[in-house]
Steps between C-alpha positions, in 0.01 A plus 500: 500500500301178576772293645801536731804671358844392615771768459834586641675809639820372354520603137788260418308209650199590294711513173590141562155405373529706176701245302322378183540120432711406206298446177204691635333724240273811546606526859618830662653569839303728701581654841224664714620781722232568769490801715311435813475767787336350820425838626241564236280218557288429815505117462840383360445260217854367505737342762857405537512116538874460477508338843222258424610426143641171397758704317596773764782628279252629235386788717136417397209757516162345446212716364127408580247417236296812409802736515463776240799648333537801268718467189772761502714413198609227270856511347759272357850481650754596246760277675354159482159541317296442824156665519465692817136571620475754786187491708372679819277353765188709514421686816174538686455827309456281178176334632318614176704238328337234717162655410570465136595141533191427705295670238663293219410171684135605543477579131652178386297281729458406879850606597645138486762432252426215256545428126185693418628806686830475329347468170278802551800708604695389198202591280481850654869529412422400133697175547211302328691193403622432847157587644330248260767239610405532871135500441519177298724342752250566779225369275681175473511472875132545563212247471273529194216629708683752726320833484845685505532378133233745400719808624809338317305466175411865534863599572611307198244661283617835606861417423398371152299826448797716591721316248238519225430123500125556479406134392678366798359765718148380406588129561614575850180710563288215369673263743436738796130526406452123465659432843289787662191358358583156632565656843170686503299201372629288781315725745171496311212287647425177305134597459587843343312586171637716234335694214595341174609824323725767638450887450771727373500813718808676343681474165438200287570683174849375444824658614526872435496840656148606398238589762344163471831305506760373746859391439621239749301612810653419837356586832141615558317669787116497537351799678191501726283630205627211289733718292797292375839666492761310293872529476525487108862405499620512136290818437682659790185627657235452768132487378171466662191329368163599654205246507330462170758720318652382180793733505764577748623820665870556545570617852876488505775486241397459134771745389730235358770291685717736717599608843345842513238558777226473240646173350517133607728212390334164514290551804403167668258569775268768636284572784278792644575667824127592600614727779682735261319400183828435315648216299802316614689341209782256473690653205726186440716633217582830679554319827276730692163513673 
């Protein structure tokens, strides 16, 4: 939990707060029953504040932010249709739960909770409509040239891709690219000179899955020998292009969209671990690396 929780050891006192206002719709009465054994934790995350409370008759117990509970059961009382949720305060032996939560924060961002973190979590839970709503809301709060908008455009593109809104996906990606180019250009010296024509080094033969084609490439990695490794997102594969080659070589995936160990699902990034000579792939659709 990320805030203080006010509870009571007096069940009848707690039930006073269960009444649903007259005329309210789609509301249910829920009673949380928490089992908390102070002998199972080194640092007690709760305290009896009855003597210091403004309402001493409520027998108030206050739980600290960060308290972790295990859900034991959820049932509906046959007497008065009250939902009863039984939870148990996790002990120090459940430290692996904290490791899981820390890992989730690291995967979602820098560990701080904001609208982008919440949106990514909702996206991972397949709550794409809600995720999009939070991403857009954060966009509206940012300045037009804020670099964070690039990440948000990419997040929105992934949500659109997951919901088969491919045109919208490309629109978000184009906005991300446009803003990224503006950010890079601002750091280029005024006297810089450019070649008038670019050179295509991979793909360029329309979208497809032939050995000389790509289908919405995402991340790239350039090795020391100038080999380009590409996350070929919608072909569900990783390909490499060597200098002066006109055709690619599939180095991972390429066996259709799926979750087998020889398959990928919309990979978005790739890099090479030179120490172990292995590929590290962000397999977005399978939510794995």
